[in-house]
N, C-alpha and C positions, 0 to 999 in steps of 0.2 A: 542721426548727426541733428535733428530737431532739438536734443536737449543742449547742445554747445549753442544753438542759434537765438536762445531764450533771450529776452530783453532783460536786462538788471532793473529789478524793484527796488525801489526807495523804501528802506528799512525806517518804521515808525518811529523805533524808539531806540536810541542809540544805546551802544555797549556801555556808557559810563552812565547811563540813566538807568540799568539794570540793577535790581537788588540780589545780592548775593544771599543765597541762603548758609546760615550758621551749621557748621559741621555737627552730626549727631542728631538733626531733625527729625530723620528717617532711621528705620531700620529695615534690611531686606533679609528676611528667612532664605535658609536654603532651597526652600520649594520657591522663590521667587516673587514672594508676595510681600510687598512693601507696608508697612505702617508707622503711623505717628509715635513717637518715641514716648508722647507724653499720655499717647492712649493706649499704649504697651504699657508702661508704668503702673497705669491705672487699673488696667487688667492682670498685675502680679505677674507680669513680665510674660504672658502667654496670648501669643499673636490671634485676634477674634475672629482672622481671616481663615487659617488654615490650622489652629490649635497648636503651634509650634512652641514648645517651652523652650524659651531663650536661659542659659544658663546662669545662674544667681548665686551670689556669695551667701554664707552663713548669715549675716548681717539682715540681708532682705527676707531670709526664710524664719528668723526670729520674730520679725516685724510683721510677716503676714500670719503667725500661728499664735501669738502670745496677746492675750487682752489689752486692748490700750496700748499696745506695743511695748509693755513694760516686761522687763525680766531682768536676771540679777547673774553676773556670770561667775563663774567659781573657777578654781583651778587655772588661773590665767597666765601667769609666768613662768611656765616649765618649757624648757628648751633642751635640744638634743644635745649631747655630746660627741665626740669621734671612738667611738669603742673599738673600731678597725683600725684605725688610723688611715682613713682614706687616701689615696694618692692618686690624682688624676690629673685633668689641667689644670684643677682649681680644688684649693684644699675644701673639705665638706662644712669646719667651722666657718670658712670666708663664706661659703654657700649659704650657710645658715643665718650669717649675718646680714648678707643681701636679701635675702627674703623676707628678713623681719623688718629690715627698712624698705622695701618695695611694698608688701602688703599691709603693714602695721598689726601683724599677727604673729604669735611667737611659735607656731606651728600648725601643722593643716587641719587641725581641729579645734573647737570652741565647745564648752559646755556651760549652759544656763539653766537657771530655775526660772517658772513662771505660772501663768495660771492659763488653760485653756477653756473659755467660757465655764470660769471658777475653779476648774479642776488643777490641782496643784500636780507639776508635771517635771521633770529634768529631761531636757533635749540637748544632743551631741549632734554637732551638724560638721562635715568636713568640708575645707576649701581647696578646691583647685588649683588656686591661686599660686598657692604655697609648695612648691617644688611638686605641682601636679598632683596634690592630693594624697601623697605615698605615705603609707603606713609604717611610721617609724616607731624607735621605742616610746618616744612622747604619744603619740595617736594611743600605743597599748594602755600607757598609764594613765592617761585623761578618760577613757572607757572606762579602765576599772576603777578608778576613782569615783565616776560617776555613779557607776552602778552600787558599788559600797554606801554613796550618799541615799541611793534610791532606797537600799535596804534598810538604812538606818532610819530614815523619815519614812517609809511604808508609802513610797509614791510611784505610779508607774515611768517607764523608762522610754525614750524614742531616739531613735537614732537615725540621723540623713546621710545617708554614704554618697560621696563624689570620688572617685580615686582612681588612680592608674595602677595601683598595687602595693606592692610591698618596695620601701626605699632600698634600694641596691646600696647606699652609701653604707647602709648599716648591716649589711649580710646578712647572718644567721641571727642577730639579735632582730632585726626586725620581724622574721618568722615565725621569731618566740612569741611575737604578740598576737598571733592567732592562737595558740594554745592557753595564752595570758587570758586574753578576752572571753575564750568559750569556757573557761573554769567560771571567770567571774559571773556571765550568763547562767551557768548551772545554778550557781546560787541563787540568782535572782529567780529561777523557774523554782525552786526549790523554798522558797519563801512567798510563792505563791503570788508575786507582783508581774504584770502585762510588759511584756517587751513587743514594741513596734518598730518594723525595721523598715524605711523609707530609703529606696535605690533611684538616683537619679543618673543623669547623664553626666558623666560615663561612670558606671562600677565594674572595676576590672581586677583580675589580680589575687593575689594575698585576701584582700579584703572582701571578695565575693565569694572564696572559698572559707570563710570563715563568718565573721558575725553579720556581714551583711543578708544572709539569706537565714540565719538561725531564728528569724523572730516568729513571736506568737502568732503575729499577721506579718505578711511581707507585702507592702506596698510600692506600688513603682508609677513614675512620670509617665505618660504617655511617649512613645518613640525614644525611649532612653536607652543607650547603648550598656548592653549588660553582659559578661562572660568575664571567662578565666584567661584564657592565651588567645591569641590572634586566631583569625580565620584561616590563615595559610598554615601555620603552625599546628592547627587540629587537622586540618586536610592532609597534611604528610604523615599523622599520625593514624590515622584511621584508614586513610587510601581510599577515601570517599569524597564524591560533589556533596558541597552541603547546601541545605535548602537556603532558598530566599529570605533573606531577614531573619534569621536564625538567633542574632544574637539581640534582637528589641526586647522591648518590656511585653510587648504582644504575642511574641510568639512564645516565652517563657509562661505566659498569663495560660494559653493554650495548653502548653504540656506539664501544667502544674506546678510549676518553680514558685509562681506569684499567686496571692489571694486575691489582688484589688491592683487595678490600675486606676489611679484619681490624678486629675486635672487639678494642676496648683490652685484655682479658684475653688475648689471644694476641698482644698486638704484640711483644713482647718475643722469643717463640718465633719466629715469622714473621721478624722482623727477622735475628736468629742465624742462621736458616737461609739464608736470601738472602745475606748476607754471606760465611757459610761456602763458601757455593755460587760466589759472585761473585770468592773470594780465594784 
C-alpha cells in the first residue's frame, strides 16, 4: 500500500518542453542491440555491437564495392511479360508495374561494370524489394547477358544473391532460368574466368539450387539465411529433427557448402584479394 501513498513529485520538465526524437534515428537489431543510424550507415549497415548485417539494396552494395562509388549499369530496361497469363487476385503485369513504381527498379536484379581496387569487374546484385527478389525470366536473362559480357571483355564475374526463390507467376519459365544460368556459367568456366558468388540474407529456393552455390568461391555474410526449402518441409520429408541453425551461413561453412564468411566491412578487400589471386 506504500506505493499508493507516495506523494506526487513536481515534474521539472513539462511535456511541452520535451524534444521529440525524429523517427529513424535509432535502429534495433533482432538481438535487441540499439545503434544510431548514422553510425550504422558509416559501418556499412553492420551493427558494431553484435555484428548484425542489416539488409541493404543493390545500390548500397555497388557503392561499397566499387572504387570512388563509380559504376556503369548495363541491360537496364528489361521487364517481364506474362507468359502463363497468371490469374490470381491481381494480374502479373499489374504487379510488375506496381513494383517498378515502388522500387524504381525494372526487375529483381541489376548488373553494373566498375573497378574494385583497379580491377575491372562485372557485378550483378539481386534486390529483395522487387517481389521478394524472385528469379524470373528477366533475372535469368540479365545474368546470362552479364556472363556473356564477361567472356567478351575477359573480366571476372561477381553475383550477389538475395532471393526468395523462383517466381511462381512465371511457373516453368522461372525454373528454366536455373538451366539457362548454369549453361552460361559453364561457358564462363571454360573461358578460364573466375566467378565469385556472394550469398546474403535470405538466399533460398531455386536460386540456392542453381547459380548461388556454383561459384569458384562461395562467400556468405554472417548470419545469412541460406537454404532450399523451409524447415517444416524438410522435416516432413526426412522424418528427423533438424539441428539448430542448420540454414545459417555458419552451419553451411562447417559442412563445406561455403568457402568464406565475410563481414560486409571486409567484403571489398576480400573480393580484391580473391580476384587478384585468381587472375
